[in-house]
C-alpha positions in Angstrom: -14.9 33.0 4.4 -11.1 33.2 5.1 -9.1 30.1 4.7 -5.3 29.6 4.9 -3.6 30.0 1.6 -2.4 26.5 0.6 0.9 27.7 -1.0 2.9 30.8 -1.3 2.5 32.8 -4.5 5.6 34.5 -5.9 5.1 35.3 -9.6 1.7 36.8 -10.6 0.5 37.1 -14.1 1.4 40.4 -15.8 -2.2 41.6 -16.1 -4.8 40.8 -13.5 -8.5 40.8 -14.4 -11.3 42.5 -12.5 -9.1 44.7 -10.4 -9.4 48.4 -10.1 -8.0 51.5 -8.4 -5.1 51.0 -6.0 -5.6 47.3 -5.9 -4.9 47.1 -9.7 -2.0 49.5 -9.4 -0.4 47.5 -6.6 -0.9 44.2 -8.4 0.6 45.6 -11.6 3.7 46.9 -9.9 4.2 43.6 -8.1 3.8 41.8 -11.5 6.4 43.8 -13.2 8.9 43.3 -10.3 8.4 39.6 -10.0 8.4 38.9 -13.8 11.9 40.2 -14.0 13.0 37.1 -12.0 12.1 34.8 -14.9 14.6 35.2 -17.8 13.5 36.2 -21.3 13.6 33.3 -23.6 16.5 33.1 -26.0 17.4 30.7 -28.7 20.3 29.3 -26.6 17.9 28.7 -23.6 15.2 26.8 -25.4 17.2 25.3 -28.3 17.9 21.7 -28.8 20.5 19.7 -27.0 23.3 18.5 -29.2 24.0 15.1 -27.5 22.0 11.9 -27.5 20.3 12.0 -24.0 20.3 8.2 -23.7 24.0 8.1 -24.1 25.5 11.4 -22.9 24.1 13.5 -20.1 22.4 16.7 -21.3 24.2 19.7 -20.1 21.3 22.1 -20.5 19.1 22.3 -17.3 15.3 22.6 -17.4 14.1 26.1 -17.1 11.2 28.5 -17.2 11.3 31.5 -19.6 9.1 34.4 -20.6 8.7 36.2 -23.9 10.0 39.7 -24.1 6.4 41.1 -24.2 5.3 39.0 -21.2 2.5 37.3 -23.1 4.0 33.8 -23.1 5.9 31.5 -20.7 7.9 28.4 -21.7 9.2 25.3 -20.1 12.2 23.7 -21.9 15.1 21.4 -21.2 16.9 21.0 -24.5 14.8 17.9 -25.4 11.2 19.2 -25.3 9.6 22.6 -25.1 6.1 23.5 -23.9 4.7 27.1 -24.1 1.6 28.9 -22.9 -0.1 32.1 -23.9 -1.1 33.9 -20.7 -3.1 36.7 -22.1 -6.1 37.1 -22.3 -6.1 33.6 -20.6 -3.7 30.7 -20.2 -3.6 28.1 -23.0 -0.9 25.7 -24.2 0.1 26.9 -27.7 3.3 24.8 -28.3 4.5 21.4 -27.4 7.7 20.7 -29.4 10.0 17.7 -29.7 13.4 19.5 -29.8 15.1 16.1 -30.5 13.5 15.8 -33.9 12.3 19.3 -34.5 8.7 18.2 -34.8 5.6 20.0 -33.3 3.4 17.7 -31.2 0.6 20.2 -30.8 -1.9 21.0 -33.5 -4.6 22.9 -31.5 -5.5 24.7 -28.4 -7.6 23.1 -25.6 -8.6 24.0 -22.1 -6.0 23.4 -19.4 -8.5 21.1 -17.6 -12.2 20.4 -17.4 -14.0 19.9 -14.1 -17.5 18.7 -13.4 -18.6 20.4 -10.2 -22.1 19.8 -8.7 -23.1 18.2 -12.0 -22.0 21.0 -14.3 -18.8 21.1 -16.5 -16.4 24.0 -16.3 -13.4 24.7 -18.4 -10.2 25.8 -16.8 -8.2 28.2 -19.1 -8.1 27.8 -22.8 -8.6 30.2 -25.7 -11.0 30.4 -28.6 -10.9 31.2 -32.3 -8.5 28.7 -33.9 -9.6 28.5 -37.6 -8.2 25.0 -38.4 -7.2 22.2 -36.0 -4.8 20.5 -38.3 -2.0 22.9 -37.2 -1.4 26.0 -35.1 0.6 28.9 -36.3 2.1 31.6 -34.1 0.0 34.2 -35.8 -3.1 32.3 -35.0 -2.0 31.8 -31.4 -1.6 35.6 -31.0 -5.1 36.2 -32.2 -6.9 33.7 -30.0 -9.7 35.1 -27.8 -11.0 34.7 -24.3 -13.8 32.3 -23.5 -15.7 34.4 -20.9 -17.2 31.3 -19.2 -13.8 29.6 -18.7 -11.9 29.9 -15.4 -9.3 32.6 -15.8 -5.6 32.8 -15.0 -4.9 35.0 -12.0 -1.3 34.1 -11.0 1.6 31.9 -12.0 4.6 30.7 -10.0 7.8 28.8 -10.7 10.0 26.8 -8.4 12.1 23.7 -7.8 10.6 20.2 -8.0 9.5 18.9 -4.6 9.4 15.2 -3.7 6.0 13.5 -4.1 6.6 11.6 -0.9 9.6 10.7 1.2 11.9 7.9 0.3 14.0 6.4 3.1 17.1 4.9 1.5 18.1 1.8 3.6 19.4 -0.7 1.0 21.5 -0.9 -2.1 20.2 1.2 -5.0 21.6 3.3 -7.9 23.4 6.0 -5.9 23.5 8.3 -9.0 19.7 8.9 -8.9 18.6 12.0 -6.9 15.3 12.3 -5.2 13.4 14.5 -6.0 14.7 14.5 -9.6 16.2 17.9 -10.6 14.1 20.2 -12.7 11.7 23.1 -12.5 8.0 23.5 -11.7 5.3 25.8 -13.0 1.9 26.5 -11.3 -1.0 28.3 -13.0 -3.8 29.5 -10.7 -7.3 30.0 -12.0 -10.4 31.6 -10.6 -14.1 31.4 -11.7 -15.0 33.1 -15.0 -18.2 35.0 -15.9 -21.8 33.9 -15.3 -23.2 31.7 -18.0 -27.0 31.3 -18.5 -28.2 27.9 -17.4 -25.0 27.1 -15.3 -24.6 27.9 -11.6 -21.8 30.3 -10.7 -18.7 28.8 -9.1 -18.0 30.2 -5.7 -15.5 33.1 -5.6 -13.3 31.3 -3.1 -12.5 28.5 -5.5 -8.9 28.3 -6.9 -7.8 25.7 -9.4 -4.1 25.3 -9.7 -2.6 23.5 -12.7 0.9 22.2 -11.9 3.7 21.2 -14.3 7.1 19.8 -13.8 9.9 19.4 -16.4 13.0 17.4 -15.5 16.6 17.7 -16.3 18.0 15.4 -19.0 14.8 13.5 -20.1 12.0 14.5 -22.5 9.4 14.2 -19.7 6.8 16.5 -18.3 4.3 15.9 -15.4 0.9 17.6 -14.8 -1.7 17.5 -12.1 -4.4 19.7 -10.5 -5.1 20.9 -7.0 -8.5 22.4 -6.2 -8.7 24.7 -3.2 -12.1 25.5 -1.8 -12.0 28.7 0.2 -15.7 29.3 0.0 -18.3 28.8 2.7 -20.0 25.8 1.0 -18.9 22.2 0.2 -18.3 21.4 -3.5 -18.8 18.0 -5.1 -16.2 17.2 -7.8 -18.0 14.6 -9.9 -15.3 14.2 -12.6 -12.2 15.9 -14.0 -10.0 15.8 -17.1 -6.6 17.0 -16.0 -5.1 17.0 -19.5 -6.6 17.5 -22.9 -4.0 17.7 -25.7 -4.7 18.1 -29.4 -1.8 16.0 -30.7 -0.6 15.7 -34.3 -1.8 12.3 -35.6 0.7 9.6 -36.2 -1.2 8.3 -39.3 -3.9 9.5 -41.6 -6.5 7.1 -43.0 -9.5 8.0 -45.1 -11.3 4.8 -44.2 -12.4 3.4 -40.8 -9.9 1.4 -38.8 -10.3 -1.2 -36.1 -6.9 -0.4 -34.8 -5.0 2.9 -34.9 -1.4 3.8 -34.3 -1.5 6.5 -31.6 1.0 9.3 -31.6 4.6 8.6 -30.4 4.0 9.9 -26.9 4.0 7.6 -23.8 1.4 8.7 -21.3 0.7 7.1 -17.9 -0.3 8.3 -14.4 0.2 7.2 -10.9 -3.5 6.3 -10.8 -2.6 2.8 -12.0 -3.7 -0.7 -10.9 -4.9 -4.0 -12.1 -1.9 -5.1 -14.1 1.8 -6.0 -14.0 2.6 -3.9 -17.1 2.1 -0.2 -17.8 -0.4 -0.7 -20.6 -2.7 -3.0 -18.6 -2.6 -0.9 -15.5 -3.2 2.4 -17.4 -6.8 3.5 -16.8 -6.5 7.2 -17.3 -5.1 7.7 -20.8 -7.7 8.0 -23.6 -7.0 8.6 -27.2 -10.3 9.8 -28.7 -11.5 11.7 -31.8 -11.3 15.5 -31.7 -14.7 17.0 -32.8 -13.0 20.4 -33.5 -10.7 18.8 -36.1 -12.9 19.1 -39.1 -10.2 19.0 -41.8 -8.8 15.6 -40.9 -8.4 13.0 -43.7 -10.6 10.4 -42.0 -14.0 10.5 -43.6 -15.9 9.9 -40.4 -13.5 12.2 -38.4 -12.7 9.4 -36.0 -8.9 9.7 -35.9 -7.8 9.2 -32.3 -5.6 12.3 -31.9 -7.0 13.9 -28.8 -5.3 12.7 -25.7 -7.3 13.0 -22.5 -6.1 12.1 -19.0 -9.0 11.4 -16.6 -10.2 8.7 -14.2 -12.6 6.0 -15.7 -15.2 6.8 -13.0 -15.5 9.6 -10.4 -13.8 10.7 -8.3 -17.1 12.1 -7.1 -15.6 13.5 -3.9 -16.8 16.3 -1.6 -14.4 19.2 -1.1 -15.4 20.9 2.2 -14.7 24.5 2.9 -11.0 25.2 3.4 -10.0 21.9 1.9 -7.8 21.1 -1.1 -8.2 18.2 -3.4 -5.3 16.9 -5.5 -5.7 14.8 -8.6 -3.4 12.0 -9.8 -0.3 13.0 -11.7 0.1 12.4 -15.5 3.5 11.8 -17.0 4.1 12.5 -20.6 7.3 11.0 -22.2 8.1 12.2 -25.7 9.7 9.7 -28.0 12.3 10.6 -30.6 12.0 7.4 -32.6 9.8 4.6 -33.6 12.4 2.0 -32.6 11.1 -0.3 -30.0 14.4 -0.7 -28.2 15.1 3.0 -28.0 11.6 3.8 -26.8 11.9 1.0 -24.2 15.2 2.6 -23.0 13.4 5.9 -22.7 10.5 4.4 -20.7 12.9 2.7 -18.3 14.9 5.9 -17.9 11.6 7.5 -16.9 10.9 5.0 -14.1 14.5 5.5 -12.8 13.9 9.2 -12.8 10.5 9.5 -11.2 10.6 6.3 -9.1 14.3 5.7 -8.3 13.4 3.2 -5.6 12.8 0.7 -8.4 16.6 0.3 -8.5 16.5 -1.4 -5.1 17.1 -5.0 -6.1 17.9 -7.2 -3.0 18.7 -10.9 -3.5 15.8 -12.7 -1.8 14.6 -16.1 -0.5 11.0 -17.1 -0.2 10.8 -19.3 2.9 7.9 -21.8 3.1 8.1 -22.4 6.8 7.7 -19.7 9.4 8.6 -21.8 12.5 11.4 -20.3 14.6 13.9 -23.0 13.8 13.2 -22.9 10.0 13.5 -19.1 10.0 16.8 -19.0 11.9 18.2 -21.7 9.6 17.1 -19.7 6.5 18.6 -16.5 8.0 21.9 -18.3 8.6 21.9 -19.7 5.0 21.1 -16.3 3.5 24.1 -14.8 5.4 26.4 -17.7 4.4 25.8 -17.3 0.6 25.3 -13.5 0.4 21.5 -13.3 0.0 20.1 -10.0 1.4 16.4 -10.6 2.1 14.2 -13.3 3.6 10.5 -13.3 2.8 8.1 -15.5 4.8 6.2 -16.7 1.9 2.5 -17.6 1.3 1.9 -21.0 2.9 4.6 -20.4 5.6 2.1 -19.7 8.3 2.9 -16.1 9.0 -0.1 -13.8 9.7 0.7 -10.1 9.2 -2.9 -9.3 10.2 -2.4 -10.4 13.8 -2.7 -7.9 16.6 -1.5 -10.3 19.3 1.4 -8.6 21.1 3.0 -11.9 21.9 2.8 -13.1 18.3 4.3 -9.8 17.1 7.0 -9.9 19.7 7.9 -13.4 18.6 8.6 -12.2 15.0 10.4 -9.2 16.3 12.9 -11.5 18.0 13.4 -13.3 14.7 13.8 -9.9 12.9 16.4 -8.8 15.4 18.3 -12.0 14.7 18.1 -11.4 11.0 19.3 -7.9 11.3 22.3 -9.0 13.4 23.3 -11.1 10.4 22.7 -8.3 7.9 19.5 -9.8 6.5 16.3 -8.0 5.9 13.1 -9.9 6.8 9.4 -9.5 6.1 6.3 -11.5 5.1 3.4 -12.1 2.8 -0.2 -10.8 3.1 -3.1 -11.3 0.8 -5.5 -8.4 0.2 -7.8 -8.9 -2.8 -9.0 -12.1 -4.3 -10.4 -13.2 -1.0 -13.9 -13.1 0.6 -14.6 -11.5 4.0 -18.3 -11.3 4.4 -21.4 -9.6 2.8 -20.9 -6.5 4.9 -17.3 -5.9 3.9 -16.9 -7.2 0.4 -17.2 -5.1 -2.7 -20.8 -4.9 -3.9 -21.4 -5.6 -7.5 -23.4 -2.6 -9.0 -25.3 -4.9 -11.3 -26.5 -7.4 -8.7 -26.3 -5.4 -5.5 -24.5 -8.3 -3.9 -20.9 -9.4 -3.4 -19.2 -11.2 -6.3 -18.3 -10.3 -9.8 -15.1 -8.4 -8.8 -11.9 -8.6 -10.9 -10.8 -11.7 -8.8 -14.3 -13.0 -8.2 -14.6 -11.7 -4.6 -12.7 -8.9 -3.0 -13.0 -6.9 0.2 -13.7 -3.2 -0.1 -10.7 -1.3 1.1 -13.0 1.4 2.5 -15.2 -1.1 4.5 -14.7 -1.5 8.2 -12.6 -4.6 7.6 -10.5 -2.7 5.0 -9.8 0.2 7.4 -8.8 -2.2 10.2 -6.7 -4.3 7.8 -4.3 -1.4 7.0 -4.1 -0.5 10.7 -3.1 -4.1 11.4 -0.5 -4.2 8.7 1.0 -0.9 10.0 1.0 -2.3 13.5 2.7 -5.6 12.6 5.4 -4.1 10.3 6.4 -1.5 12.9 6.0 -3.8 15.9 7.9 -6.7 14.4 10.5 -4.4 12.8 9.9 -6.0 9.4 11.7 -4.5 6.5 9.5 -5.7 3.6 6.0 -6.6 2.6 5.0 -8.9 -0.1 1.5 -7.6 -0.8 -0.4 -10.1 -3.0 -3.7 -9.3 -4.6 -3.2 -5.5 -4.2 -6.1 -3.3 -5.1 -6.9 -4.1 -8.8 -9.5 -1.3 -9.3 -12.7 -2.9 -8.1 -15.7 -0.6 -7.7 -18.2 -1.0 -4.9 -21.8 0.0 -4.8 -22.2 -0.2 -1.1 -23.7 2.9 0.6 -22.8 1.7 4.2 -19.0 1.5 4.1 -17.5 4.2 6.2 -14.7 5.1 3.7 -16.9 5.9 0.6 -20.4 7.1 -0.1 -21.3 4.9 -3.1 -20.3 3.6 -6.5 -18.9 6.7 -8.1 -16.4 7.5 -5.4 -15.5 3.9 -4.5 -12.6 3.5 -6.9 -10.9 6.8 -6.1 -11.3 6.3 -2.3 -10.0 2.7 -2.4 -7.0 3.7 -4.6 -6.2 6.6 -2.2 -6.3 4.1 0.7 -3.7 1.8 -0.7 -1.6 4.5 -2.4 -1.3 6.3 0.9 -0.3 3.0 2.6 2.5 2.3 0.0 3.8 5.8 0.3 4.1 5.4 4.1 6.0 2.2 3.5 8.4 4.0 1.1 8.9 6.7 3.8 9.6 4.0 6.4 12.1 2.1 4.2 9.8 -0.9 3.9 10.5 -2.9 0.7 7.4 -3.6 -1.4 6.9 -6.7 -3.5 3.6 -6.0 -5.2 2.2 -7.9 -8.2 0.7 -4.7 -9.7 1.8 -1.4 -11.2 2.2 0.7 -8.1 5.8 1.8 -8.8 4.8 5.5 -9.0 3.3 5.2 -5.5 6.3 3.6 -3.9 6.4 -0.1 -4.7 9.7 -1.6 -5.6 9.0 -4.6 -7.7 6.3 -6.5 -9.6 6.2 -9.8 -11.3 8.3 -9.8 -14.4 5.4 -11.5 -16.2 5.0 -15.3 -16.1 2.3 -18.0 -15.9 2.4 -19.5 -12.4 1.4 -23.0 -13.7 4.5 -23.1 -15.9 6.6 -23.8 -12.8 5.0 -27.2 -12.8 6.5 -28.0 -16.2 9.6 -30.2 -16.4 12.8 -28.4 -15.3 14.3 -27.9 -18.8 11.1 -26.2 -20.1 11.0 -23.9 -17.1 14.4 -22.5 -18.0 13.4 -21.6 -21.6 10.1 -20.1 -20.4 12.0 -18.0 -17.8 14.4 -16.5 -20.3 11.5 -15.7 -22.6 9.6 -14.0 -19.8 12.6 -11.9 -18.9 13.4 -11.0 -22.5 9.7 -9.9 -23.0 9.4 -8.3 -19.5 12.4 -6.0 -19.9 11.1 -4.0 -22.8 9.5 -1.6 -20.4 10.8 -2.8 -17.0 14.3 -2.4 -15.7 15.9 -5.7 -14.6 15.3 -4.6 -10.9 11.6 -3.9 -11.5 10.5 -7.5 -12.1 10.8 -10.7 -10.0 11.0 -14.2 -11.3 10.5 -17.6 -9.5 12.5 -20.7 -8.7 10.5 -23.7 -7.4 13.0 -25.3 -5.0 10.0 -27.3 -3.9 6.9 -28.3 -5.8 4.7 -25.4 -6.9 1.3 -25.9 -8.5 2.0 -29.5 -9.3 4.5 -31.2 -11.5 6.1 -33.5 -8.9 9.7 -34.4 -8.8 10.2 -33.6 -12.5 9.4 -29.9 -11.9 11.3 -29.3 -8.6 14.9 -28.9 -7.7 14.8 -30.5 -4.2 16.9 -32.4 -3.3 19.1 -29.6 -4.3 22.4 -31.5 -4.4 20.8 -33.9 -6.9 19.9 -31.2 -9.4 22.9 -28.9 -9.3 22.8 -28.5 -13.1 19.3 -27.1 -13.0 20.0 -25.0 -9.9 23.0 -23.4 -11.6 21.1 -22.8 -14.7 18.4 -20.9 -12.8 21.1 -18.9 -11.0 22.9 -18.1 -14.2 19.6 -17.1 -16.0 18.5 -14.7 -13.3 21.8 -13.2 -12.2 22.9 -12.9 -15.9 19.7 -10.9 -16.6 20.2 -8.8 -13.4 16.8 -10.1 -12.3 16.0 -11.3 -8.8 14.0 -14.5 -8.4 11.9 -15.7 -5.4 13.9 -18.9 -4.4 11.0 -20.7 -2.8 11.6 -23.5 -0.4 12.8 -24.5 3.1 16.6 -23.9 2.4 19.1 -22.5 -0.1 21.6 -25.3 0.1 21.8 -28.9 1.5 25.5 -29.7 1.0 28.8 -27.9 0.8 28.9 -28.2 -2.9 25.4 -26.7 -3.2 26.4 -23.8 -0.9 29.6 -23.2 -3.0 27.5 -23.1 -6.2 25.0 -20.5 -4.8 27.7 -18.4 -3.3 29.7 -18.5 -6.6 26.8 -16.9 -8.5 25.9 -14.4 -5.8 29.5 -13.3 -5.8 29.5 -13.1 -9.6 26.4 -10.9 -9.4 27.8 -8.6 -6.8 31.1 -8.3 -8.6 29.2 -7.0 -11.7 26.2 -5.7 -10.0 26.3 -2.1 -11.4 26.3 -3.2 -15.0 23.9 -6.2 -14.5 21.3 -3.8 -13.0 21.8 -1.4 -15.9 19.7 -1.2 -19.1 19.1 -4.2 -21.3 19.6 -4.4 -25.1 17.7 -7.3 -26.5 19.8 -9.6 -28.7 17.9 -12.8 -29.3 14.8 -14.3 -27.7 15.0 -17.8 -26.3 13.4 -20.4 -28.6 15.3 -23.6 -27.6 16.8 -23.9 -31.1 19.7 -21.6 -31.0 21.5 -19.2 -28.7 19.6 -16.5 -26.9 20.8 -13.5 -24.8 20.9 -9.9 -23.8 23.4 -7.1 -23.5 23.5 -4.8 -20.4 24.8 -1.3 -21.2 25.8 1.8 -19.2 28.0 4.5 -20.6 28.7 5.9 -17.1 30.4 2.7 -15.7 33.9 1.3 -16.2 32.2 -1.9 -17.4 30.3 -0.3 -20.3 28.6 -3.5 -21.2 28.0 -7.2 -20.2 26.4 -9.7 -22.6 25.1 -12.9 -21.3 24.6 -15.6 -23.9 22.8 -19.0 -23.4 23.0 -22.3 -25.3 19.8 -24.3 -24.7 20.7 -27.1 -27.2 22.2 -30.6 -26.7 25.2 -29.7 -28.8 28.0 -27.2 -28.7 27.4 -23.9 -30.4 30.0 -22.0 -32.4 28.6 -18.9 -33.8 29.3 -15.3 -34.7 27.3 -12.8 -32.6 26.9 -9.1 -33.3 27.0 -6.9 -30.2 25.4 -3.4 -30.7 27.6 -1.1 -28.6 26.0 2.3 -29.4 24.4 2.7 -25.9 27.7 1.8 -24.2 28.9 5.2 -25.2 31.9 3.7 -27.0 32.6 5.2 -30.4 35.8 3.7 -31.8 37.5 0.9 -29.8 36.2 -1.6 -27.2 38.1 -3.9 -24.8 36.3 -7.2 -24.8 36.7 -10.2 -22.4 34.9 -13.5 -22.8 34.3 -14.9 -19.3 37.7 -14.4 -17.5 39.9 -14.6 -20.6 42.4 -11.9 -21.4 40.8 -8.9 -23.0 41.0 -8.2 -26.7 40.6 -4.9 -28.5 37.8 -4.6 -31.1 37.1 -1.8 -33.5 33.5 -0.7 -33.8 32.0 -0.5 -37.3 30.0 2.4 -38.6 26.9 1.2 -36.9 28.7 1.0 -33.5 28.7 -2.8 -33.6 31.3 -5.5 -33.1 31.3 -9.1 -34.3 32.4 -11.8 -31.9 33.0 -15.5 -32.4 31.9 -17.6 -29.4 31.7 -21.2 -28.4 29.2 -22.3 -25.8 28.9 -25.9 -24.5 25.6 -27.7 -24.5 23.0 -26.3 -21.9 25.6 -23.8 -20.8 26.2 -20.1 -21.0 28.9 -17.5 -21.4 29.3 -13.8 -20.6 31.2 -11.0 -22.3 32.5 -7.9 -20.6 33.0 -4.7 -22.5 35.2 -1.9 -21.2 36.7 1.3 -22.6 40.2 1.0 -23.9 42.9 2.3 -21.5 
C-alpha cells in the first residue's frame, strides 16, 4: 500500500540494512553525500560553556555533530550533550551534564517501547553491556544488535518548529522567540526480524523518534510519531517514549520509604489534575532497573530508571496512512542541589517552551453581567489602567449559549470594551458538574456515574462534551471575546462508557479526553484568546493557573488574608514565574466571612485595599479583583491608579524572576527580590512589615542573579540612589525602616 510520506527525509544513516544491488549502492552514495552536511564533532563544538547560563547568555548555539567514522551522532549546546551510536542500531550512549562535568547515563536502553496489538516491541537499543553501574566508551563500541528490535533506517536534522501557533496580541516578554531557537534530530525505525511467538509488525510501519535541544538552556525534548503505511489498522495499546538508565542520586543498602531521585526535572505536556508541576505530572516514573544487578541496594530497588509513559492507554487505533503522535517529554538538567537555583532553571524552561506565560494582564473579575454593570466596569478599568475584564462565576454570563441574539448582545459589549482598550471574556465550568447518566464519566468500578476526581464530571468525548466545545468556539468567536476562564478543566478522569462517540472504552478514554481539551486550548492560543485555567495546561497553551491558595481563606478577617496571600505567592513562585499564577481579592464577600472579610465599601477600607495592591503588584502577580466595581470615590480611584502606574513603571523587572528572601510569618519582615541581568533595573526588592510597630532592620540582598559583580546603585523607594559594593558572595547589606503594616521597595541598577 502506498501512503504519502509524512515528512521529507534529508540525512539517511550511513549503512542501510537489508538492501542489495543497485538499491544499496544508491543508498550508500546518498548517505555519504548527506552526512557531509553534518559537521564532525570537535572539542570546541561540544565543550562546556564558560558562562553561568542563568546570568549570562550562552554564546554557543545548539548543534548536531557526527563522529569522524560516522558511527555516532551528538546533540550539544554547551550545557548538555546527548549522543547516540547509530551502528548496528541506534541507542543513546551518553547524556552528559557539561555544566558540572558529570555523566547522567549509566546504561543503554531502547529508544522506546511500543505495545501494538497486545505485544511489546522495542524501538532501537543495543545489547551486551556487562555492568549497568556505568558505561564506558569501549563498552559502547562493542554493543550488539538486538535482532528483534526495530532498526534505524534514516536520521534527519533540522530547525525547531513551533508546536502550535501563538498569536501575540497583548503585553508579553518581547525577548522570547517562538519557536525557541535550537536544533532537532529525528531517528526513523522500521520493523526488525521475526521473533517466535510474536506477530511480525507490518513492513509499512515507521516509528520516528524526535529530539529537540534548545539554545542557552540545559533542556532536551523527546516524542514519538508512528506512521502506518500498511494496509491494516494497528492498535497502539501502550507506549514508553523514554527509558533512561540514570545515575542514582543516592545509594542505600537498606530499603527506603522515600528516595531522592536524580537531579533531573522531567515533565510532559500530558499534564492535568493539579496547579503545580508535580501534582499534574502523570507520565514520569522513577522505577528500579532490573538490569542494574551491581547496585548497592540489597533488594535492587533503587529508583534510577526513568520512564516516560501514560498511566493508562492510549489504546488508540492507527488506521492505514495515518500518523499517531505521542505527548512530548521535557528533560531539564540541573547543575545544583540548591532549591532557588533549580527553581530559576525550571521557570526559565517555561519561559522558553511556553513563552505565552509571560502575558500578565491586570484583570478585574466582574460579578454582574448586566449591560449597565459591564459598561461601568469597562469604564473603570480604562480609568485606572486595568487591561482585562472577566465576567466571573455568578455574574450570569453563559458561554454555552448558542442563541444568536444573546451572543450579539455580548459582542456589542465586547466592541465597547475594545474601543476603550480593554479585553473582555467570561467564565465557563467544565468538570465538577453533572450532566446526565448518558454523558457523565462512567466509573469503571461501579459501571455508573460518580466517583470522578470532583465527584461527578461529564465525559469530554460524550455527545454533550463534543457539543460543549463547539458551543465555546462559537461563543468566543461570535462575541469577539478575548479570554476564557475555564474552571474545572479536564483533571484526568477515565470513563468506562462504550457508547460515547469520542472514545471506545476505558483504556482510550483518558487519552481521547486530554486530546480534546488540549486541541481546544491550542486553538485558543492560535486565536489570541487568553486562558485562565486552574490546572497545569501551560505547555498546551494556557496562560495562567492559580498561584495556590485555599478558597475558604478569603473568608478570614482582612489582616489574616494579607499574610496568607504573601505566603501563597512566596511558596507558589518556586516553580512558577510571577505571571503564571493568579491570586484573589474579595472586594465583596466570598465563601462567607461577612463584613470582616470583605473590602466593600472600598472607600472605608483603603488601608486593606492598598495592602492588597502593594502585595500583588510588588510580587508582579495579578489578582482577580472580584466585585461590582474597582473604585467608589475619587480617593479610591487615585489609590488604584497609583499602584497600577507603579506596576507599569517597573513592569519589566516585576515580571522577572523571583529570589526568595523571607517568608511571611506575621512576626517580622518578609519579602522577595526580582532580578534580571538584561534590564536597566537589575533588581527590585519588595519588603513588607506585618507588625504593629516600626521595623528597623538590616537586610541582605543577594545580587548574584542581577549580573552585577562589583558595584550596585541602590534606591529605597524614590530616594536618591547610593552606591554599594558587593561582597565576595555578591551580596549587599542594607539598613531599612518600615512603618507598621507598611511596605517599602528597593531598586537596584548598574552604576553609570
